[in-house]
C-alpha positions in Angstrom: -107.5 -61.8 -24.4 -111.0 -61.0 -22.6 -112.4 -61.0 -25.9 -111.4 -64.7 -26.7 -113.1 -66.2 -23.5 -115.3 -68.5 -24.8 -112.7 -70.3 -26.8 -110.0 -70.0 -23.8 -112.3 -71.4 -20.9 -112.3 -74.9 -21.9 -108.3 -74.8 -22.5 -107.7 -73.4 -19.4 -110.3 -75.7 -17.4 -108.1 -78.8 -19.1 -105.0 -77.3 -17.7 -103.8 -76.3 -21.5 -100.8 -73.8 -21.0 -101.8 -70.7 -23.1 -100.2 -67.5 -23.9 -102.0 -64.4 -25.6 -100.7 -60.9 -27.2 -102.7 -57.8 -27.1 -102.3 -54.9 -29.4 -101.8 -51.8 -27.0 -101.5 -48.7 -29.6 -102.2 -48.6 -33.3 -99.8 -46.4 -35.3 -101.3 -45.0 -38.5 -103.7 -48.0 -39.7 -104.3 -51.2 -38.9 -107.2 -54.0 -39.7 -107.8 -54.0 -36.1 -107.8 -52.0 -32.9 -106.1 -51.5 -29.7 -107.2 -54.5 -27.3 -107.3 -56.9 -30.2 -106.1 -60.1 -29.2 -104.5 -63.6 -30.3 -103.7 -66.8 -27.7 -101.7 -69.8 -28.7 -101.2 -73.0 -27.2 -98.3 -75.4 -26.6 -99.2 -77.2 -29.8 -99.8 -74.1 -32.2 -103.2 -74.1 -32.0 -104.1 -70.1 -32.6 -107.2 -68.2 -31.5 -108.5 -64.9 -33.1 -106.2 -62.5 -34.7 -104.2 -59.1 -34.2 -104.1 -58.1 -37.9 -105.1 -58.9 -41.1 -102.3 -61.7 -41.1 -99.1 -59.9 -42.0 -97.6 -59.7 -38.4 -99.3 -62.7 -37.2 -96.3 -65.1 -37.5 -94.4 -63.1 -35.5 -96.9 -62.7 -32.9 -97.0 -66.3 -32.5 -93.3 -66.3 -31.9 -93.6 -63.6 -29.0 -96.5 -65.8 -27.5 -94.2 -69.1 -27.6 -91.4 -67.2 -26.1 -93.8 -65.7 -23.5 -95.1 -69.1 -22.6 -91.9 -70.9 -22.5 -90.0 -68.0 -20.2 -93.3 -66.9 -18.1 -91.8 -63.1 -18.9 -93.8 -60.9 -20.8 -92.3 -59.7 -24.1 -93.2 -56.6 -26.2 -92.6 -55.3 -29.5 -93.6 -53.3 -32.3 -94.9 -55.2 -35.3 -95.6 -54.3 -39.2 -94.5 -51.8 -42.1 -94.4 -48.7 -43.0 -96.7 -47.9 -46.2 -93.7 -47.0 -48.5 -91.7 -50.5 -47.8 -95.3 -52.4 -47.8 -95.9 -51.3 -51.2 -92.5 -51.9 -52.0 -92.7 -55.7 -50.9 -96.3 -55.7 -52.7 -98.1 -56.2 -49.5 -101.2 -54.6 -48.9 -100.5 -53.4 -44.9 -99.5 -50.8 -43.7 -98.7 -49.1 -40.6 -97.7 -50.6 -37.0 -98.8 -52.0 -33.6 -97.5 -52.3 -30.6 -98.5 -55.3 -28.8 -97.5 -57.3 -25.5 -97.5 -61.1 -25.0 -97.9 -62.8 -21.7 -98.6 -66.3 -20.2 -102.3 -66.3 -19.5 -103.1 -66.3 -16.1 -105.2 -69.6 -14.2 -105.8 -67.7 -10.6 -109.5 -67.2 -9.6 -109.7 -63.4 -10.5 -108.6 -64.5 -14.2 -111.5 -67.1 -14.4 -113.7 -64.8 -13.0 -113.0 -62.2 -15.6 -113.2 -64.3 -18.5 -116.0 -65.9 -17.4 -117.8 -62.4 -17.1 -116.5 -61.9 -20.8 -117.7 -65.2 -21.8 -121.2 -64.3 -20.7 -121.0 -60.8 -22.3 -120.9 -58.6 -19.2 -118.2 -55.9 -18.6 -115.3 -57.1 -17.1 -111.4 -56.1 -16.5 -108.4 -58.0 -15.1 -105.1 -56.5 -14.1 -101.9 -58.5 -15.1 -99.3 -57.1 -12.3 -96.7 -55.1 -13.7 -98.0 -55.4 -17.4 -101.1 -54.1 -18.5 -104.8 -54.0 -17.2 -107.0 -55.7 -19.7 -111.0 -54.5 -20.2 -113.7 -55.2 -22.2 -117.4 -53.5 -22.1 -120.5 -55.5 -22.5 -120.9 -57.5 -25.4 -123.7 -55.6 -28.0 -127.2 -57.1 -27.4 -129.7 -57.7 -29.7 -133.0 -58.6 -28.9 -135.0 -60.7 -31.8 -138.7 -61.0 -31.4 -139.9 -63.8 -33.2 -138.7 -67.2 -33.8 -139.1 -67.8 -37.7 -136.3 -68.5 -40.1 -135.4 -65.0 -40.5 -134.9 -64.8 -36.7 -132.5 -68.4 -36.8 -130.5 -66.5 -39.7 -130.0 -63.5 -38.3 -129.2 -65.2 -34.7 -126.3 -67.1 -36.7 -124.9 -63.7 -38.1 -125.2 -61.6 -35.4 -123.4 -64.2 -32.8 -120.8 -64.6 -35.3 -120.2 -60.8 -35.2 -120.3 -60.5 -31.3 -123.5 -59.9 -30.3 -125.2 -61.7 -27.2 -128.6 -62.5 -28.9 -131.9 -62.7 -27.4 -134.7 -64.8 -28.9 -138.4 -64.0 -27.9 -141.6 -65.5 -28.7 -144.7 -66.9 -27.2 -144.4 -70.6 -29.1 -142.5 -72.7 -27.2 -142.0 -75.0 -30.0 -140.2 -72.3 -32.0 -137.7 -70.8 -29.1 -135.5 -74.3 -28.9 -132.0 -74.4 -28.9 -131.9 -76.6 -31.6 -133.2 -73.9 -33.5 -131.2 -71.3 -31.8 -127.8 -72.8 -30.7 -126.1 -69.7 -30.7 -128.6 -67.2 -28.5 -127.0 -66.5 -25.4 -130.9 -66.4 -24.1 -134.2 -67.8 -25.1 -137.2 -66.5 -23.4 -140.7 -67.9 -24.0 -143.4 -65.3 -23.5 -144.7 -62.0 -24.4 -142.2 -59.5 -25.9 -143.3 -56.4 -24.5 -143.2 -57.6 -21.1 -139.8 -59.4 -21.6 -138.4 -55.6 -22.8 -140.3 -53.9 -20.2 -138.7 -55.7 -17.4 -134.9 -55.8 -19.0 -132.3 -53.6 -18.2 -130.5 -52.6 -21.1 -127.0 -51.9 -20.7 -124.3 -51.1 -23.4 -125.4 -51.2 -27.0 -128.6 -52.6 -27.3 -130.7 -53.4 -30.6 -133.9 -54.7 -30.8 -135.5 -56.2 -33.9 -138.9 -57.0 -34.4 -139.7 -60.1 -37.3 -142.9 -62.1 -35.9 -144.9 -60.8 -38.3 -148.0 -60.6 -36.0 -149.2 -57.3 -34.7 -150.5 -58.7 -31.7 -146.3 -58.8 -30.5 -145.1 -56.6 -33.0 -147.0 -53.5 -31.9 -146.7 -53.7 -28.0 -142.7 -54.8 -28.3 -142.1 -51.3 -30.9 -144.2 -49.4 -28.4 -141.9 -50.4 -25.1 -138.5 -50.5 -27.2 -139.3 -46.9 -28.9 -140.0 -45.5 -25.4 -137.2 -47.1 -23.6 -133.2 -46.5 -23.8 -132.9 -48.8 -27.1 -129.8 -47.7 -29.3 -131.4 -49.3 -32.6 -135.3 -50.4 -33.2 -135.9 -52.2 -36.3 -138.9 -54.0 -37.7 -139.3 -56.3 -41.1 -142.5 -55.8 -43.0 -143.8 -54.3 -46.6 -144.3 -51.2 -46.8 -147.9 -51.4 -46.6 -147.0 -53.4 -43.5 -145.0 -50.7 -42.1 -147.5 -47.9 -42.7 -150.2 -50.0 -41.0 -148.1 -50.6 -38.1 -147.2 -46.7 -37.5 -150.7 -46.1 -37.4 -151.5 -48.7 -34.5 -148.5 -47.3 -33.1 -150.0 -44.1 -33.1 -153.3 -45.0 -31.5 -151.3 -46.0 -28.6 -149.7 -42.5 -28.0 -146.2 -43.0 -29.6 -145.2 -39.9 -31.1 -143.8 -38.9 -34.6 -140.4 -38.1 -32.7 -140.2 -41.6 -31.4 -141.5 -42.8 -34.8 -138.7 -41.6 -36.3 -136.4 -43.7 -34.6 -137.7 -46.7 -36.1 -136.0 -48.7 -38.9 -138.5 -50.3 -41.1 -138.4 -51.8 -43.7 -135.3 -53.4 -41.5 -132.0 -53.5 -43.6 -129.7 -51.9 -45.9 -130.2 -52.6 -49.7 -128.5 -55.6 -50.4 -130.5 -56.9 -52.8 -130.9 -60.7 -51.1 -133.9 -62.6 -50.6 -133.1 -65.4 -49.1 -133.1 -65.7 -44.7 -129.5 -65.6 -44.9 -128.9 -62.7 -47.3 -131.5 -61.0 -45.3 -129.7 -61.3 -42.1 -126.8 -59.9 -43.3 -128.5 -56.6 -44.6 -130.1 -56.2 -41.5 -126.8 -56.8 -39.7 -125.3 -54.4 -41.8 -127.7 -51.5 -40.8 -127.5 -52.1 -37.3 -123.6 -52.1 -37.3 -123.6 -48.9 -39.4 -126.0 -47.7 -37.1 -123.7 -48.6 -34.1 -120.7 -47.1 -35.8 -122.0 -44.0 -37.4 -121.1 -45.5 -40.5 -122.5 -44.5 -44.3 -123.4 -47.8 -45.4 -121.9 -46.8 -48.6 -119.1 -48.8 -50.8 -115.5 -48.0 -49.5 -114.6 -47.1 -53.2 -116.7 -44.4 -53.1 -115.7 -43.0 -50.2 -112.0 -41.1 -49.3 -109.9 -41.1 -46.3 -108.8 -43.8 -43.6 -110.6 -47.0 -44.1 -110.2 -47.5 -40.1 -109.8 -45.4 -37.4 -106.0 -44.5 -37.0 -104.0 -42.7 -35.0 -102.5 -43.8 -31.4 -105.3 -45.4 -29.5 -105.6 -47.5 -26.2 -109.0 -47.8 -25.6 -109.8 -50.7 -23.0 -105.8 -51.4 -22.5 -103.8 -49.5 -19.9 -100.2 -47.9 -21.0 -97.4 -50.0 -21.0 -93.8 -49.0 -21.4 -92.2 -50.1 -24.5 -89.3 -51.7 -23.2 -88.6 -54.6 -25.5 -84.6 -54.7 -25.7 -85.0 -55.5 -29.5 -87.9 -53.9 -30.9 -89.2 -55.4 -34.1 -89.5 -52.8 -36.8 -90.2 -55.2 -39.8 -87.2 -55.3 -41.9 -87.7 -58.7 -43.5 -90.4 -57.6 -46.2 -90.0 -60.6 -48.6 -91.3 -63.2 -46.2 -94.1 -60.3 -44.9 -92.2 -61.0 -41.5 -90.4 -58.6 -39.1 -87.3 -59.4 -36.9 -85.9 -59.2 -33.9 -87.9 -62.1 -32.0 -86.1 -64.9 -31.1 -88.0 -68.1 -29.6 
């Protein structure tokens, strides 16, 4: 639920009743992991997702039941691989879920507001489950050009809390960066030196001005920053490395620099470049290979029974959903 904070807060503030469904455990394989949530309003508006789509209908029924009755609902949703294939479906595996009315007390609002701001947050739903969320991954973009604007859009949509920093006040505007969590006008190295890095943090230097680039990279490479990247042609990369060495940056520190920045996707536009850059950041964050999935073997998603970010909850639904109505891509056992 906390991952949906930005969308939920306006609804709750206007008094709209909302129920949420949260994955508490994944068995075998599923598109999303434990902690994934979706919310449903009384008029049927759906926010978020708990799967690739095949169990969403039953999740909506659970949410409506929880909202109308005010009682927690639990269920197991999904299909075995054999049953899914027999029905012509691509999905396999199953998820345990809990559905509950979204609380509107002060503690809930505090947790939702913290989550919306990208901070760590937790909320205990009495007798049900403890919800928690880690700080949003941070991306600091140095430079406010067109490539920065495109990267801000793409990274924000992927859940990053984006900070854009540049010395040019005319470029660092809310109109150009509507999705940024923070806009900073000033020297990037000073901002990086004064900012505490918590959770996953990436710094991408896109300014193409070595007066800004080099000091910012020096600070980022010497601090506890998880990913440091810089855009530039190969000649620029070599020249920039020489300037960094003159400032005392070691070869070991330089080895952490992703430059030229981005995976080789072949795109040229700012938007295509932004996708390539974010792809490299995501791969680095999750230890991905960046290779096409068809060239790899093994499970696509992390499997097994996991409950990261969510406390244990007894499986007590009186009529657990087992997934028998295959033709309609639905499960049975839930009544509105």
